[in-house]
C-alpha positions as CSV (number, residue, x, y, z in Angstrom):
1,X,0.0,0.0,0.0
2,X,1.1,3.5,-0.7
3,X,0.3,4.7,2.8
4,X,2.7,2.3,4.3
5,X,5.6,4.3,3.1
6,X,4.4,7.5,4.8
7,X,5.7,8.7,8.1
8,X,3.5,8.2,11.2
9,X,3.0,12.0,11.5
10,X,1.8,12.3,7.9
11,X,-0.4,9.3,8.3
12,X,-2.1,10.8,11.4
13,X,-2.5,14.2,9.7
14,X,-4.1,12.5,6.7
15,X,-6.4,10.5,9.0
16,X,-7.4,13.7,10.9
17,X,-8.2,15.3,7.5
18,X,-10.3,12.4,6.6
19,X,-12.1,12.4,9.9
20,X,-12.8,16.1,9.6
21,X,-14.5,15.4,6.3
22,X,-16.4,12.4,7.6
23,X,-17.8,14.1,10.8
24,X,-20.1,17.0,10.6
25,X,-19.6,19.3,13.7
26,X,-22.0,21.7,15.2
27,X,-21.3,25.1,16.7
28,X,-18.2,25.3,18.9
29,X,-19.1,25.1,22.6
30,X,-18.9,28.4,24.5
31,X,-17.4,28.3,28.0
32,X,-16.9,30.7,30.9
33,X,-13.3,31.1,29.8
34,X,-14.4,32.5,26.5
35,X,-16.7,35.1,28.1
36,X,-15.3,36.2,31.4
37,X,-12.2,38.0,32.5
38,X,-8.9,36.2,32.3
39,X,-8.2,37.1,36.0
40,X,-10.4,34.8,38.1
41,X,-9.9,34.9,41.9
42,X,-9.2,31.8,43.6
43,X,-11.7,30.0,45.7
44,X,-9.8,30.6,48.9
45,X,-10.1,34.3,48.3
46,X,-13.9,34.0,48.4
47,X,-13.6,32.0,51.6
48,X,-10.9,34.1,53.4
49,X,-11.7,37.6,52.1
50,X,-15.3,37.9,53.4
51,X,-14.3,36.5,56.7
52,X,-11.4,38.8,57.1
53,X,-13.4,41.9,56.0
54,X,-16.3,40.9,58.2
55,X,-14.0,40.4,61.2
56,X,-12.3,43.7,60.7
57,X,-15.6,45.5,60.1
58,X,-17.2,43.9,63.1
59,X,-14.1,44.6,65.3
60,X,-13.9,48.2,64.1
61,X,-17.7,48.8,64.6
62,X,-17.6,47.3,68.1
63,X,-14.5,49.2,69.0
64,X,-16.0,52.5,67.7
65,X,-19.4,51.9,69.5
66,X,-17.6,50.8,72.6
67,X,-15.3,53.9,72.6
68,X,-18.1,56.3,71.9
69,X,-20.2,54.7,74.7
70,X,-17.3,54.8,77.1
71,X,-16.5,58.4,76.2
72,X,-20.1,59.5,76.6
73,X,-20.4,57.6,79.9
74,X,-17.1,59.2,81.1
75,X,-18.3,62.6,80.0
76,X,-21.6,62.2,81.8
77,X,-19.8,60.9,84.9
78,X,-17.5,63.9,84.7
79,X,-20.5,66.3,84.5
80,X,-22.2,64.5,87.3
81,X,-19.1,64.6,89.5
82,X,-18.6,68.3,88.7
83,X,-22.2,69.0,89.5
84,X,-22.1,67.1,92.8
85,X,-18.8,68.6,93.7
86,X,-20.0,72.1,92.9
87,X,-23.2,71.7,94.8
88,X,-21.3,70.2,97.7
89,X,-18.8,73.1,97.6
90,X,-21.6,75.7,97.4
91,X,-23.5,74.2,100.3
92,X,-20.3,73.6,102.3
93,X,-19.2,77.2,101.5
94,X,-22.5,78.5,102.6
95,X,-22.4,76.6,105.9
96,X,-18.8,77.7,106.5
97,X,-19.7,81.3,105.6
98,X,-22.6,81.2,108.1
99,X,-20.4,79.8,110.8
100,X,-17.7,82.3,109.9
101,X,-20.2,85.1,110.2
102,X,-21.2,83.8,113.6
103,X,-17.6,83.3,114.7
104,X,-16.6,86.7,113.3
105,X,-19.5,88.4,115.0
106,X,-18.7,86.7,118.2
107,X,-15.0,87.6,118.1
108,X,-15.7,91.1,116.9
109,X,-18.2,91.7,119.7
110,X,-15.7,90.4,122.2
111,X,-13.0,92.7,120.7
112,X,-15.4,95.7,120.8
113,X,-16.3,94.9,124.4
114,X,-12.6,94.7,125.4
115,X,-12.0,98.0,123.6
116,X,-14.8,99.6,125.5
117,X,-13.4,98.3,128.8
118,X,-9.9,99.5,127.8
119,X,-11.2,103.0,127.2
120,X,-12.9,103.0,130.6
121,X,-9.6,102.5,132.3
122,X,-8.5,106.1,132.2
123,X,-11.9,107.2,133.4
124,X,-11.6,104.9,136.4
125,X,-8.1,106.0,137.3
126,X,-9.2,109.7,137.1
127,X,-12.1,109.1,139.4
128,X,-10.0,107.2,141.9
129,X,-7.2,109.7,141.9
130,X,-9.6,112.6,142.3
131,X,-10.7,111.3,145.6
132,X,-7.3,110.1,146.7
133,X,-5.4,113.3,145.9
134,X,-8.1,115.6,147.3
135,X,-7.2,114.4,150.8
136,X,-3.5,115.4,150.2
137,X,-4.2,119.0,149.6
138,X,-3.8,120.0,153.3
139,X,-0.3,118.3,153.5
140,X,3.0,120.2,152.9
141,X,3.7,120.5,149.2
142,X,6.9,118.3,149.2
143,X,5.1,115.5,151.1
144,X,2.0,115.6,149.0
145,X,4.1,115.5,145.8
146,X,6.1,112.6,147.1
147,X,2.9,110.7,147.9
148,X,1.5,111.5,144.5
149,X,4.7,110.1,142.9
150,X,4.3,106.8,144.7
151,X,0.6,106.6,144.0
152,X,1.1,107.2,140.3
153,X,3.9,104.7,140.1
154,X,1.8,102.0,141.7
155,X,-1.1,102.6,139.4
156,X,1.1,102.7,136.3
157,X,2.9,99.5,137.0
158,X,0.5,97.4,139.1
159,X,-3.0,98.6,139.3
160,X,-3.7,99.9,135.8
161,X,-1.0,98.7,133.5
162,X,-3.2,99.3,130.4
163,X,-3.3,103.0,131.1
164,X,-0.4,104.5,129.2
165,X,-0.1,107.9,130.9
166,X,-1.2,109.0,134.4
167,X,-0.4,112.5,135.7
168,X,-1.3,115.3,138.0
169,X,-1.1,119.1,137.8
170,X,-2.1,121.8,140.3
171,X,-2.8,125.4,140.5
172,X,0.8,126.2,141.6
173,X,2.2,124.8,138.3
174,X,3.5,121.5,139.7
175,X,3.3,118.5,137.4
176,X,3.9,114.9,138.1
177,X,3.4,112.0,135.7
178,X,4.4,108.5,134.6
179,X,4.3,107.4,131.0
180,X,4.8,104.1,129.3
181,X,7.3,104.9,126.6
182,X,7.0,103.4,123.1
183,X,9.7,100.7,122.6
184,X,11.0,102.3,119.4
185,X,11.5,105.6,121.3
186,X,13.6,103.8,124.0
187,X,15.7,102.1,121.4
188,X,17.0,105.5,120.3
189,X,18.9,105.9,123.6
190,X,21.8,103.9,125.0
191,X,19.9,103.0,128.1
192,X,19.7,99.5,129.7
193,X,19.6,100.1,133.4
194,X,15.8,99.7,133.6
195,X,13.9,96.6,132.6
196,X,10.8,98.7,132.0
197,X,9.9,101.2,129.4
198,X,8.5,103.8,131.8
199,X,9.5,107.4,131.9
200,X,8.6,110.2,134.3
201,X,7.8,113.9,133.9
202,X,8.2,116.5,136.5
203,X,7.9,120.3,136.9
204,X,8.5,121.9,140.2
205,X,5.9,124.3,141.5
206,X,6.4,128.0,141.1
207,X,9.0,129.5,143.5
208,X,10.4,126.1,144.6
209,X,13.9,126.9,143.4
210,X,16.7,124.5,142.4
211,X,16.2,121.9,145.1
212,X,15.0,118.3,145.2
213,X,11.6,118.6,146.7
214,X,11.1,115.0,147.7
215,X,12.5,111.5,147.7
216,X,10.9,110.5,144.4
217,X,11.6,113.8,142.7
218,X,14.5,114.2,140.3
219,X,17.7,115.7,141.7
220,X,18.1,119.5,141.7
221,X,20.5,119.5,138.7
222,X,17.9,117.8,136.6
223,X,15.0,120.1,137.4
224,X,15.1,123.6,136.0
225,X,12.5,126.0,137.4
226,X,9.6,126.6,134.9
227,X,10.6,123.7,132.8
228,X,9.3,120.1,132.6
229,X,12.0,117.4,132.8
230,X,11.6,114.1,130.9
231,X,13.6,111.3,132.3
232,X,13.9,107.5,132.6
233,X,13.2,105.7,135.8
234,X,14.4,102.5,137.4
235,X,12.2,99.7,138.6
236,X,11.1,101.7,141.6
237,X,10.2,104.8,139.7
238,X,13.2,106.8,140.8
239,X,15.2,109.1,138.5
240,X,17.9,107.5,136.3
241,X,18.6,109.7,133.3
242,X,16.9,112.7,131.7
243,X,16.5,112.8,128.0
244,X,14.6,116.0,127.4
245,X,13.3,119.3,129.0
246,X,11.4,122.3,127.8
247,X,9.4,125.2,129.2
248,X,6.1,123.9,130.3
249,X,3.1,125.2,132.3
250,X,0.3,122.6,133.0
251,X,-2.2,125.3,133.7
252,X,-2.0,126.3,130.0
253,X,-2.5,122.9,128.6
254,X,-5.8,122.0,127.0
255,X,-6.5,119.0,129.3
256,X,-6.1,121.3,132.4
257,X,-8.3,124.0,131.0
258,X,-11.0,121.6,129.9
259,X,-11.1,119.9,133.3
260,X,-11.2,123.3,135.0
261,X,-14.1,124.3,132.8
262,X,-15.8,121.1,133.8
263,X,-15.8,122.0,137.5
264,X,-15.2,118.5,138.7
265,X,-17.0,116.7,135.9
266,X,-15.2,114.1,133.8
267,X,-14.1,115.5,130.4
268,X,-12.6,113.7,127.4
269,X,-10.3,115.4,125.0
270,X,-10.0,114.5,121.3
271,X,-6.8,112.7,120.3
272,X,-3.9,115.2,120.3
273,X,-0.1,115.2,120.4
274,X,1.6,114.9,123.7
275,X,4.0,117.5,124.7
276,X,6.8,115.0,124.4
277,X,6.0,114.9,120.7
278,X,6.6,111.1,120.3
279,X,3.1,109.9,120.6
280,X,-0.6,110.7,120.2
281,X,-3.1,110.2,123.0
282,X,-6.5,110.8,124.3
283,X,-7.1,112.3,127.8
284,X,-9.7,111.8,130.5
285,X,-9.4,114.6,133.0
286,X,-11.2,115.8,136.1
287,X,-10.7,118.8,138.3
288,X,-10.2,118.6,142.1
289,X,-12.2,121.5,143.5
290,X,-11.5,123.4,146.7
291,X,-14.8,125.0,147.0
292,X,-15.4,126.9,143.8
293,X,-11.7,127.0,143.0
294,X,-9.8,124.4,140.9
295,X,-7.0,123.2,143.2
296,X,-5.6,120.5,140.9
297,X,-6.4,118.3,137.9
298,X,-5.9,114.6,137.6
299,X,-5.7,113.0,134.1
300,X,-5.0,109.7,132.4
301,X,-4.4,108.9,128.8
302,X,-4.3,106.0,126.4
303,X,-1.9,106.5,123.6
304,X,-2.6,105.6,120.0
305,X,0.4,103.4,119.7
306,X,-0.5,101.2,122.8
307,X,-4.1,101.4,121.9
308,X,-3.2,99.9,118.5
309,X,-1.1,97.2,120.2
310,X,-4.0,96.4,122.4
311,X,-6.3,96.2,119.4
312,X,-3.9,93.8,117.7
313,X,-3.9,91.7,120.9
314,X,-7.7,91.4,121.1
315,X,-8.2,90.7,117.4
316,X,-5.6,88.0,117.2
317,X,-8.1,85.2,117.9
318,X,-8.4,84.1,114.3
319,X,-5.5,83.9,111.9
320,X,-5.1,87.0,109.8
321,X,-7.8,88.8,111.7
322,X,-7.3,92.5,112.1
323,X,-9.2,95.6,113.3
324,X,-9.2,99.3,113.2
325,X,-11.1,102.2,114.7
326,X,-12.2,105.2,112.7
327,X,-14.1,108.3,113.7
328,X,-17.1,108.0,111.4
329,X,-17.9,111.7,111.8
330,X,-14.5,113.1,110.7
331,X,-13.1,110.0,108.9
332,X,-9.9,110.2,110.9
333,X,-8.2,107.0,112.0
334,X,-8.1,106.3,115.8
335,X,-6.2,103.0,116.0
336,X,-5.2,100.1,113.9
337,X,-4.1,96.6,114.8
338,X,-1.5,96.9,112.1
339,X,0.3,99.6,114.1
340,X,0.7,103.3,114.5
341,X,2.0,103.6,111.0
342,X,-1.5,102.9,109.7
343,X,-3.0,105.6,111.9
344,X,-0.7,108.6,111.7
345,X,2.5,109.9,110.1
346,X,5.3,111.7,111.8
347,X,6.2,115.2,110.8
348,X,9.6,116.6,111.9
349,X,10.3,120.3,112.1
350,X,13.3,122.2,113.3
351,X,12.3,122.5,116.9
352,X,9.6,119.8,117.3
353,X,8.1,116.5,116.2
354,X,4.4,115.9,115.7
355,X,2.2,113.1,114.4
356,X,-0.7,113.7,112.1
357,X,-3.6,111.2,111.8
358,X,-4.6,109.8,108.5
359,X,-8.0,110.1,106.9
360,X,-9.3,106.6,106.1
361,X,-9.0,107.3,102.4
362,X,-5.3,108.0,102.9
363,X,-4.5,104.6,104.4
364,X,-2.9,102.3,101.9
365,X,-4.2,99.2,103.7
366,X,-6.7,97.2,101.6
367,X,-8.5,96.0,104.7
368,X,-9.5,99.5,105.6
369,X,-10.3,100.6,102.1
370,X,-12.4,97.6,101.2
371,X,-14.3,97.6,104.6
372,X,-15.3,101.3,104.6
373,X,-16.2,101.3,100.9
374,X,-18.4,98.2,101.4
375,X,-20.2,99.9,104.3
376,X,-20.7,103.1,102.2
377,X,-22.0,101.0,99.3
378,X,-24.4,99.1,101.6
379,X,-25.6,102.0,103.8
380,X,-24.8,105.1,101.8
381,X,-23.1,106.8,104.7
382,X,-21.3,105.8,107.9
383,X,-23.9,107.8,109.9
384,X,-26.6,105.4,108.7
385,X,-24.9,102.3,110.1
386,X,-26.7,100.2,112.6
387,X,-25.2,99.7,116.1
388,X,-23.5,96.6,114.9
389,X,-23.5,94.0,112.0
390,X,-21.5,91.6,109.9
391,X,-21.0,91.9,106.2
392,X,-18.9,90.6,103.4
393,X,-16.8,93.0,101.4
394,X,-17.7,93.9,97.9
395,X,-14.7,92.1,96.5
396,X,-15.5,89.0,98.6
397,X,-12.1,89.0,100.2
398,X,-13.0,90.1,103.7
399,X,-15.6,89.3,106.3
400,X,-16.1,92.4,108.5
401,X,-18.0,93.1,111.7
402,X,-18.6,96.6,112.8
403,X,-19.8,98.2,116.1
404,X,-20.7,101.7,117.2
405,X,-21.5,100.8,120.8
406,X,-24.6,101.6,122.8
407,X,-26.2,105.0,122.5
408,X,-24.7,106.4,125.7
409,X,-21.4,104.5,125.7
410,X,-18.0,106.2,125.4
411,X,-17.6,104.7,121.9
412,X,-20.9,106.2,120.7
413,X,-20.2,109.6,122.2
414,X,-16.8,109.7,120.5
415,X,-18.3,108.7,117.2
416,X,-16.0,105.7,117.0
417,X,-16.6,102.9,114.5
418,X,-14.9,99.7,115.5
419,X,-14.3,97.4,112.6
420,X,-12.9,93.9,112.9
421,X,-12.1,92.2,109.6
422,X,-10.8,88.8,108.6
423,X,-9.9,87.5,105.2
424,X,-12.4,84.9,104.0
425,X,-9.6,82.6,103.3
426,X,-8.8,82.4,107.0
427,X,-12.1,80.6,107.4
428,X,-12.3,78.9,104.0
429,X,-8.6,78.2,103.3
430,X,-8.8,74.6,104.5
431,X,-12.1,74.1,102.8
432,X,-10.7,75.6,99.6
433,X,-7.7,73.3,99.8
434,X,-9.9,70.3,100.2
435,X,-12.1,71.5,97.3
436,X,-9.1,72.1,95.2
437,X,-7.7,68.7,96.1
438,X,-11.1,67.0,95.4
439,X,-11.3,68.8,92.0
440,X,-7.7,67.9,91.2
441,X,-8.3,64.3,92.3
442,X,-11.4,64.1,90.2
443,X,-9.5,65.4,87.2
444,X,-6.7,63.0,87.9
445,X,-9.1,60.1,88.1
446,X,-10.7,61.1,84.8
447,X,-7.3,61.5,83.2
448,X,-6.4,58.0,84.4
449,X,-9.6,56.7,83.0
450,X,-8.9,58.4,79.7
451,X,-5.4,56.8,79.7
452,X,-6.9,53.4,80.6
453,X,-9.5,53.9,77.8
454,X,-6.7,54.6,75.4
455,X,-4.7,51.5,76.5
456,X,-7.9,49.4,76.4
457,X,-8.6,50.7,73.0
458,X,-5.1,49.7,71.8
459,X,-5.5,46.3,73.5
460,X,-8.9,45.9,71.8
461,X,-7.5,46.7,68.4
462,X,-4.7,44.3,68.9
463,X,-7.1,41.6,70.2
464,X,-9.4,42.2,67.2
465,X,-6.4,42.0,64.9
466,X,-5.4,38.8,66.6
467,X,-8.8,37.3,66.1
468,X,-8.9,38.5,62.6
469,X,-5.6,36.9,61.9
470,X,-6.7,33.7,63.6
471,X,-9.9,33.7,61.6
472,X,-7.9,34.2,58.4
473,X,-5.6,31.3,59.3
474,X,-8.6,29.1,60.2
475,X,-10.4,30.0,57.0
476,X,-7.2,29.6,55.0
477,X,-6.9,26.1,56.4
478,X,-10.6,25.5,55.6
479,X,-10.0,27.0,52.2
480,X,-7.0,24.7,51.6
481,X,-9.1,21.7,52.8
482,X,-11.7,22.6,50.2
483,X,-9.7,24.1,47.3
484,X,-6.9,21.5,47.2
485,X,-9.2,18.6,46.4
486,X,-11.2,20.8,44.0
487,X,-8.0,21.9,42.4
488,X,-7.0,18.3,41.8
489,X,-10.4,17.5,40.5
490,X,-10.3,20.5,38.2
491,X,-6.9,19.5,36.8
492,X,-8.0,15.9,36.5
493,X,-11.2,17.1,34.6
494,X,-9.0,19.1,32.4
495,X,-6.9,16.1,31.7
496,X,-10.1,14.1,31.1
497,X,-11.3,16.8,28.7
498,X,-8.0,16.3,26.8
499,X,-8.4,12.5,27.1
500,X,-4.9,12.3,28.5
501,X,-6.0,9.3,30.5
502,X,-6.2,7.2,27.2
503,X,-3.0,5.4,26.2
504,X,-1.4,6.2,22.8
505,X,-2.0,3.7,20.1
506,X,1.8,3.1,19.8
507,X,2.1,2.6,23.5
508,X,-0.7,0.1,23.4
509,X,1.3,-2.0,20.9
510,X,3.9,-2.4,23.6
511,X,1.7,-4.9,25.4
512,X,3.1,-7.7,23.3
513,X,6.1,-7.7,25.6
514,X,4.5,-10.4,27.6
515,X,7.7,-11.5,29.1
516,X,7.5,-8.4,31.4
517,X,6.2,-9.0,34.9
518,X,3.0,-7.4,36.2
519,X,4.8,-5.0,38.4
520,X,7.1,-3.9,35.6
521,X,4.0,-3.2,33.4
522,X,2.4,-1.2,36.2
523,X,5.6,0.9,36.5
524,X,5.5,1.6,32.8
525,X,1.9,2.7,33.0
526,X,2.6,5.0,35.9
527,X,5.5,6.7,34.1
528,X,3.2,7.2,31.1
529,X,0.6,9.0,33.1
530,X,3.1,11.0,35.3
531,X,2.4,14.2,33.4
532,X,-1.2,14.2,34.8
533,X,-2.7,14.5,38.2
534,X,-4.4,11.2,37.4
535,X,-2.8,7.9,38.2
536,X,-4.1,4.4,38.1
537,X,-3.0,3.8,41.7
538,X,-5.2,6.6,42.9
539,X,-8.2,5.2,41.1
540,X,-7.5,1.8,42.6
541,X,-7.3,3.3,46.1
542,X,-10.5,5.3,45.6
543,X,-12.3,2.2,44.3
544,X,-11.1,0.3,47.3
545,X,-12.6,2.9,49.6
546,X,-15.8,2.9,47.7
547,X,-16.5,-0.8,47.2
548,X,-14.4,-2.1,50.1
549,X,-12.0,-4.9,50.1
550,X,-14.5,-7.5,49.0
551,X,-13.6,-7.0,45.3
552,X,-10.0,-7.6,46.1
553,X,-10.9,-10.7,48.0
554,X,-13.0,-11.9,45.1
555,X,-10.1,-11.2,42.7
556,X,-7.8,-13.3,44.8
557,X,-10.3,-16.2,44.9
558,X,-10.5,-16.4,41.2
559,X,-9.7,-19.7,39.6
560,X,-6.0,-20.5,39.4
561,X,-6.7,-22.4,36.2
562,X,-7.0,-19.2,34.2
563,X,-4.4,-18.7,31.6
564,X,-1.5,-16.4,31.9
565,X,-2.7,-14.2,29.1
566,X,-6.1,-13.8,30.7
567,X,-4.5,-12.9,34.0
568,X,-2.2,-10.3,32.3
569,X,-5.2,-8.8,30.5
570,X,-7.1,-8.5,33.7
571,X,-4.1,-6.9,35.5
572,X,-3.7,-4.5,32.7
573,X,-7.3,-3.5,32.8
574,X,-7.2,-3.1,36.5
575,X,-4.1,-0.9,36.2
576,X,-5.7,1.3,33.7
577,X,-8.5,2.1,36.1
578,X,-6.3,3.7,38.8
579,X,-6.6,7.5,39.4
580,X,-4.3,9.4,41.8
581,X,-6.9,11.5,43.7
582,X,-5.5,10.9,47.2
583,X,-1.9,12.0,46.9
584,X,-2.4,14.8,49.4
585,X,-2.2,12.6,52.5
586,X,-4.4,11.0,55.1
587,X,-4.6,14.1,57.2
588,X,-6.4,16.1,54.5
589,X,-8.6,13.2,53.5
590,X,-10.5,13.5,56.8
591,X,-11.0,17.2,56.3
592,X,-12.4,17.0,52.8
593,X,-16.1,18.1,52.7
594,X,-18.7,15.5,51.7
595,X,-19.7,17.4,48.6
596,X,-16.1,17.3,47.3
597,X,-16.0,13.5,47.9
598,X,-19.2,13.2,46.0
599,X,-17.7,15.2,43.1
600,X,-14.7,12.9,43.2
601,X,-16.9,9.8,43.0
602,X,-18.9,11.3,40.2
603,X,-15.7,12.1,38.4
604,X,-14.5,8.6,38.9
605,X,-17.6,7.1,37.4
606,X,-17.3,9.4,34.4
607,X,-13.7,8.5,33.9
608,X,-14.5,4.8,34.1
609,X,-17.3,5.2,31.6
610,X,-15.1,7.1,29.1
611,X,-12.3,4.5,29.4
612,X,-14.9,1.8,28.8
613,X,-16.2,3.7,25.8
614,X,-12.7,4.2,24.5
615,X,-12.4,0.4,24.0
616,X,-15.0,0.6,21.2
617,X,-13.6,3.6,19.3
618,X,-10.2,4.8,18.2
619,X,-8.8,7.0,21.0
620,X,-7.4,9.4,18.4
621,X,-10.9,10.1,17.1
622,X,-12.1,10.8,20.6
623,X,-9.2,13.3,21.1
624,X,-9.9,15.1,17.9
625,X,-13.6,15.3,18.8
626,X,-12.9,16.7,22.3
627,X,-10.2,19.1,21.3
628,X,-12.4,20.6,18.6
629,X,-14.8,21.7,21.3
630,X,-17.7,21.0,19.0
631,X,-20.7,18.7,19.2
632,X,-20.5,15.8,16.8
633,X,-23.4,15.0,14.5
634,X,-24.3,11.9,12.5
635,X,-23.7,12.2,8.8
636,X,-21.4,11.3,5.9
637,X,-18.7,12.9,3.9
638,X,-16.1,12.3,1.2
639,X,-12.5,11.4,2.1
640,X,-9.5,9.5,0.9
641,X,-9.2,6.4,3.1
642,X,-7.2,3.2,3.3
643,X,-9.1,0.0,3.7
644,X,-7.6,-3.4,4.6
645,X,-9.5,-6.6,4.1
646,X,-8.4,-9.7,5.8
647,X,-9.8,-13.2,6.4
648,X,-8.7,-15.8,8.9
649,X,-8.7,-19.3,7.6
650,X,-10.8,-21.8,9.5
651,X,-11.9,-19.0,11.9
652,X,-15.0,-20.9,12.9
653,X,-13.2,-24.1,13.7
654,X,-10.5,-22.3,15.6
655,X,-13.1,-20.4,17.7
656,X,-14.9,-23.6,18.5
657,X,-11.7,-25.4,19.6
658,X,-10.2,-22.8,21.9
659,X,-11.1,-21.5,25.3
660,X,-12.8,-18.1,25.2
661,X,-9.9,-16.3,27.0
662,X,-7.3,-17.9,24.8
663,X,-9.3,-17.1,21.7
664,X,-9.8,-13.5,22.8
665,X,-6.1,-13.0,23.4
666,X,-5.1,-14.5,20.0
667,X,-7.7,-12.3,18.2
668,X,-6.5,-9.2,20.0
669,X,-2.9,-9.9,19.0
670,X,-3.9,-10.5,15.4
671,X,-5.9,-7.3,15.2
672,X,-3.0,-5.3,16.7
673,X,-0.6,-6.7,14.0
674,X,-3.0,-6.0,11.2
675,X,-3.7,-2.5,12.4
676,X,0.0,-1.7,12.0
677,X,-0.3,-2.2,8.3
678,X,-2.7,0.7,7.7
679,X,-1.4,2.9,10.6
C-alpha cells in the first residue's frame, strides 16, 4: 500500500483530515473562559476575604461603639461629678460662711467689748485719783508731791498697766506723771539700766527753786524752774537719766483748762499730740475742786500706739484677723491693729516733732479701704450704720464686723466705729484646699480613666487584629481543605477533557512484551501518566474505599486455572483504572467536605465510563472530537481512506476449539498486528 511508506505524523495528519471530512460538527461550545475576565480569583479568596473583611468591620464597629459609649459615659460621669462637687462646695461654703459670720461676729463683739473696757480704764483712774489726791491738799507741798509720785507709780505698774499715761497738775504749776514709753523711742537711747519702758515727767511748783523737793523727785540739777523734765526711771520709779526738757506750764495745757471748765466733771479730749512729741493720746481729766476754785487736775491717757497694740492683741483670735477704729464723723483714724504707721504719720520740724492722723482714704491698707467702701456701698453713709453688724466686702475677700457701741457709751459719744475684719480665706482656706484637692483628684481620676481607655482601645485593636488573623488562618486552612481537592479534581477534569488518560496507540502496541512481569508493566503505565494528576494507583485506592476490600478478595479467589494471558489482561485492565486522587495525605482526607467527595466519586464514574467507551472507538478520534470543542453530529462525507480486508482461515473451527480467554487473546494480538499495516 502507498500509505505504508508515509511517516507516522503524515499518516495521522491524513487520518485527521479524513475524519474532519467524515464528521459534521456543530457550533463550537462556549465556556466561561471565553466570556469572562482572564483574572479569576481563587476559591480561597472567596472564603478568606469575606471572613477577614467581616471580622475587621465587626471589630472596628464594636470598637467605635464601645469607645463612643465609654466616652459618653465618662463625660456624663465627669459632668455628674462636677455638678455634685460644685453643689457640695456651694453648700459647704454656705455653711462655713454662716459659721464664719457667727464666729466673726462673736470675736468682733468680744473685741469691741474689750476696747470699751480698755477705754474706761483712764476714766476709772481719774475718778479714783480725784478722791485720793483731794485728801492730800492740806499736806505740805513736798510731802504731797512725794505721795503723788508713789501713787502714780503704783497705778502705772501694778493697778492699771493698760493705762499709758497717768499724771497730776495743780494750781501752783506743779506737774507729776508716769508714762509708758514706746519701745521704738527707748531704742534710740543707749539705756539699759531699767527693765521697763517707763518714763517720768516733773515740773516743780512755782518758786520752789533749784532743790530736790522729795524722795521720788529728780535731783536739783535735773530740774530747772519753769521747765518740765523728761527722764527715765528705774524699777522703783526713781530718776535715772533725763532725755529732754522744755518750758512747760500745765495750767496752760488743753487738758487742764478743759477739766477746770468742767468744774469737777469728767471730760474727754480728742486725740492730740503729747507735749513729748513722740506719741498721740486721748485724755480723760477731772478737776479737784476746793470750794469753787480748781485746786488741781488729775488726768489719764491712752496713747494711740499702745491702743493699736491692744487692738492687735484682742483681734488676734483668728489667723489674719485685724481691726481698726475710725471716727465716722471726721473720717480720721483712731487705732489700727497693724500699728501706729497705719494711723498717723510723723512730721519733723526744726524744733519739734508731731504726728498727724490719716483720713481713712489715705490709708494704703486694703483691709481699711475695702471695709469702709463696702459699708458706704451698703448703707450710703457711715452715719446710717446700725449699732453693729457683719458683712462681706464687695470684693469678697474680707468678712467684716462693725460696732458703734450703745447709744450712751463712750464709743458712741466719741463717734468711733470699731471694725474687725478677717480674710475669708482664714475661714475657708482649709475648705478651699480640700475642694481644690477634690477637683484635682477628680480630674486626675478622669485622666487615668482616659489613659486606661486609650490603652484598652489599643488592646482591643490588637485583640481584634489577633482574632482577625486567627480567623484568616482558620479560613485559610478550611480553604485549603476545600480548594486542594477541588484543584486536583479540576486539573483531572482538564486532563479528562483532553483524554490524556487514554493510552497512545503506539504505547498500546507495547503490550506484546508479555515477558515483562505485572509490576514492571504497572511501573511503565505510571510513568506514562506522570504528566497528569491522574494515576491508576489513585483510582485503585478510591475504588477500594468505595467498594471495600470485597472486590480484592474476590479477585484473589478467582480460579488458578485461568491462563497467563487472561491474568495479564485483567491486571492490565485493573491498572488502567487507577486514578491518583488521594496524593495529598491522610490528614487532609478526613477534612475534605462530603460534597467534594461526591464530586470525586462522580468524576471517577465518568472516567470509568469514558475508558470503557474508548475500548470501542479509536482514542485518536475521541481526542480530535474533544479538542475541537464542538458537538459531533451523525452524517457522511467524502474522504480518501485506506481499507484493509483480511480473512482468517478456519476461523469458525479455531473459535470452537479454543477457550474463550485464549481465543480473545489471540484475536487481539492479530488485530494489533494487522492495524500496524494501515497505521
